[in-house]
N, C-alpha and C positions, 0 to 999 in steps of 0.2 A: 094730754101727756104723750099720746102716740105721735102727734104732730111734731113734738119736740124731738123725739127719737128719730124721726125721718130726716132731720136736718143734717147737713154735713158736719163733721167733727170740728172744723174751724169755726162754724157758726155757733155751735154749742160752747166752744172755748171762749168766744167773744161774749156770749150771753153770760157765761159763768164769771168771767173777769169783770164785766160791767156790773153785774148783779152784786158782786162782792164789794165793789167800790161804792155803789149806791147804798148798800148796807152800812158801810163805814160812815158815810155822810149822814145817814139817818140816825145812827147811834150818836154821832157828835152833836146833832141838833138836840137830841134828848139830853145829852150830857150838859150842854150849855143851858138848857131850860132847867136842869136840876142843879145849877150852880157848880158844875164839874164834880159832883159827888161820885159819878161813875168811875172817875179816874182812880179812886181808892181800890178798885177791883183789879188793878194791875198786879204784876208779880211782886210779891214781898218775900224776898229770899228767906228761906228756912223757917217760915211761919206757916201754921196750918191754913190760915185764910189765904196765904200767898199761893198755895197750891191751886186754888180755884183761879187765881190770876193767870196760870199757864193757859187756861182755856179762854179767858176774857181779854188778856193783854193785847193781842193783835187787832182786836176790834176797837180798842180805845185809843184816843189821841190827846195830847196835851194842848189842844186848841186848834184853831183853823189853819194856822201856819204849818203846824206839824202834819196835819192831815193833807193839806195842799201839797206839801213836799213829797208825800208818799203816794199821791193819787196817780200820776202818770206812770211811775215805775210799777205800781201795782197793776194798772191796766195792761201795760206792755208785757211785763214779766209773768204776770198771772195768766194772760192769754197764751203766751208761748209755752208755759208749763202745761196748761191744759191741752194745748195743741199737740203735745207729745202723745196724746191719747187721754180721754177724759178720766178713765179709771186710774191710769198710771199717774196722771197729773194730780188727781185728788189724793192718791196714796202718797206721792212725794210731798204734797202740801201738808198732809197729816203728820208725816214723819218730821218735817221741818218745824211745824207748829209745836208738836209735843216734845220732841227731843231738844230743840233749841230752847224752849221755855223751861224745861226741866233743868237743863244745864245752867241757865240764868238763876233759877231758884236755888240751885246747889252752891253756886260760886260767887254771885254778886254780893256786894256789901249789904249787911243786914238792915241798915237804916234807909234803904232806897226802895223806890217803887218804879217798876219798869213797865212801860206800855208803848203801844204803837205797832204798826204793821212792818216796821223796818226789819225785824228779824226774819219775817217771811220773805221780804224783798231780797235781802242778802242771801237767804237760802235758795230762792228761785234762781237768782243770778248764778250761784255756784253750781246748782243742779244743772242748769242749762249749759254752762261752760263744760262741765265734766261728763255729762251723760252721753254725748256724742262719741267721746273717746271710749267710754266704757262699752257702749253698744257697737262701736266700730262702724258707725253709719256716717258716710261722708256728708250728707245734707245736714244732719244734726251737728256735726263738727263745725260746718260753715255757720250755722245759726249760733252755736255757742261762741265761736270766735267773733261774730258780729255783736253779740251781747257783751262780750268782754271789751270790745273796742268802744261801744257806746256807753256802757255802765261801769267798766272796770275801775275807773278812777274812784268810785265810791267805796271801793274795798279798803281804802285808807281808813274808813270809819270803823274798822275792827280794832283800831289802836286807841288807847286812852288818849284823851286830849281836850275835848270840848265838854266843859261842865254842863251837867244836865242831860247829856246824850248818853244813852245806854250802849257803850261800846261792847259790853258783854252780850247784849241782845244781838248786835250786828255780828260779832265774832261767832257766837254759838249758832246763830241762824245760818251763817256761811258754812260752818262745819257740818251742821245737820243737812244742808243741801248736798254736800259731797257724799255723805252717808246715804241719803235718799237716792242719789244717782246709782249707787251700787246695789241698793236693796231692790229698786224697781226696774233694774236693767232688763232689757229684752234677753230672753234665754235663747241660746243657739239651738237649732233643731238637730 
């Protein structure tokens, strides 16, 4: 463990992001072996069991295509979020995960099940875009603008349109990312 703490922050961020993606792939292997029974652990709006889905949903995916689509953005945006500081990045991730999931649970249609890391990805995207401006840090602003240029087009996914895609997860993940940027902002001395 002490060897891990001695590593530079960017290396810890890379290990964290890669480890998360490996976990997602491992869970999908188990889900496929279990005939996709784990997918029932997604967010089921306004149901008691669905509350547990808030914790489980970002770890579950509706098949290999869904997981593949989330893999590179999770690696890149997860890394950049953790690179803002491991503790800060983990706190932002927790806010996005819980606040975004709770909002989906409260608002989405009752006959739906929501799963996938997309809510986190949208949250990390908006967190990275906003946090540099909140902190008034030029380098963070440049990183945020770069993220916006590369990934900004996916923000159209917050609008309803594609059947079977949780636009609510995208929207509330994005909103939670903005909230996280303000909650975990660097305090001025």
